[in-house]
N, C-alpha and C positions, 0 to 999 in steps of 0.2 A: 270900206271894205280895204282902200291904200292903208289906212293908217294900222288896221291889224297887220298885214303884210310888213309894214315897217317895224312894229312891235317885235314880231317873231324872230326876223332878222338882226333887231337888236338884242334880243333873250340870246339867240345863237351865238352872237358875236360875244357875250359876255360870258357865257358857258366855255366859248373854246378859251378865252382868256384866263378864265378860272382853272382851266384843266392844265393849260400850258404853266400856270404860276404854282399850282401844286406839283406837278412833275419836277418843276426846276427846286421846288423847296427840297423834295424827297431825294432827288438826285444830288443834291448838296450835301445832305445827311449822309449818305452812301458813302459818298468819296472822302468824308470825314471819317467816318467808321473805318474804308479801307486805307487810308493813312496809318492807322491805328496798328491794323492788320499786318502792314507791310513795315512798321517798326517793332513787331512781334510784341504789341503791348495788348494782348486778346482781353486780359481781366480789364483794360479800361473800356472794351467795346460795350455799346449799348443796345438795346433793343427799343423801339421808338414806337408808341403807338398813339392813335389819336383819341383824345378824352371825348365821349360819346355824350355827355350832360352838358348842354349849354351854358354858357355863363350868365349867372343871375346878379342882379343888383350892383352896390359899388364894388364888392369884391371879385376881381374876374379870377376865373379858374385859367389853369396852363390848358392850352389845346393840345400839345404835343407832351406825351408822358414818356420821359427815359426809363427804362428797367435794367436792371444785371441781365446778361444773358443767363439762359440755364445751363447746368452742366450737362455735358454731352450725356447720351444713352450709350451705355458700353455696349450693350447688343446689337447698337444700330449700325450696320457697316459703311454707311455715310458719317456718322457722327466720330464713329473710332478711327477715323481716318483711312478708310478702306482696309486693306490686309488680304491676304490671300486664303485662297479655299482650294483644296485639291478636290478633285471630282472623278469618281470612278465610273464611267459609264461606257455602253458599247458604241462607237463611234461610228460603225457600220450599220447598225440597226436603229441607232434613236436621229430623228430628223431634227433640223435646226429650230424647226416651230417648237417642238417640247421642250427644248432648252429654253428659247426666251420666253415663250409663254409660263411654263411651269415655275421654272428656277427662277429667271430673272426678273420677270415681272411680277409672279404671286408671290415668290417666297421671298424676293429681296426688295422688292417695290419700286424696281427701275420702270420708267413709264415708257422712255425709248432709248433702249440700251446701244450703245456704240461698243462693238466687237473687234478688237485690234489684235492680230497675230503678230504684226511685223510685216506680213506678206499680204495677207488680205485684211480691208476694214468694210464691217457692215454696219450700216446704220440702218436700224429697226424703227421706222418712223411709222407714225399712224396716221399722217397725212402726208398727201402727195401734190406734185405740182401737176403731174399729167398721169392717164392712164397707164401709159407704157413701164414708168417708172413702179408704179402699184403690181403690174404684172410681173415684172422681174425680180420684185421682194417676193411674191409669194411664190414663183419657181422657185426660187434659193431658199426660202422657208422650208418648202417640201421635201428638200434633199437632206440625205443623211450627212451626219458633221464630216464624214470621212471625204466626202465628195470632193473634187477639186476646186471649185467654185466657192465652199465653203473653207475648206483647208484645217481642219481639226482634226489631226489624228492623235495616234497615243504619245504624249510628252509634249504635246503643244502647249505653249504658255500664251494664254489670253489676257490681254488687257481689256477690261471693262470700264464703261464711264456711262 
């Protein structure tokens, strides 16, 4: 039984080392690609994925396969570099929840949008550290856009990320 316990600990130790090594390799590739971005050499950037087939025989297959990046989707707000959208909405009747849920999450595909008006910053998280934080956001989401705690009135420019 003691031998079984030792083998389990040894296997766990090997797994932890393997995860750390994998993280280091991937982080290294990410840094190399980041240098290309910083040098404005986007065309040299590569997407790297793991070859799913195992190496067989004497001829070793590559484990990591680099490929060219796909062209950005022109209709994607992230791929197209953001952009500006003008929204006509009744700020006195429309709740923040409606805008976040229906427009930002459903239509634009943002998971946890951050709204910045310059005066207010609203972070729409889905996980919270404590119940009080969750309660505060729920209360804020129920408010109309024009409410002082939200601060979205006619002509407000909002940066959303």
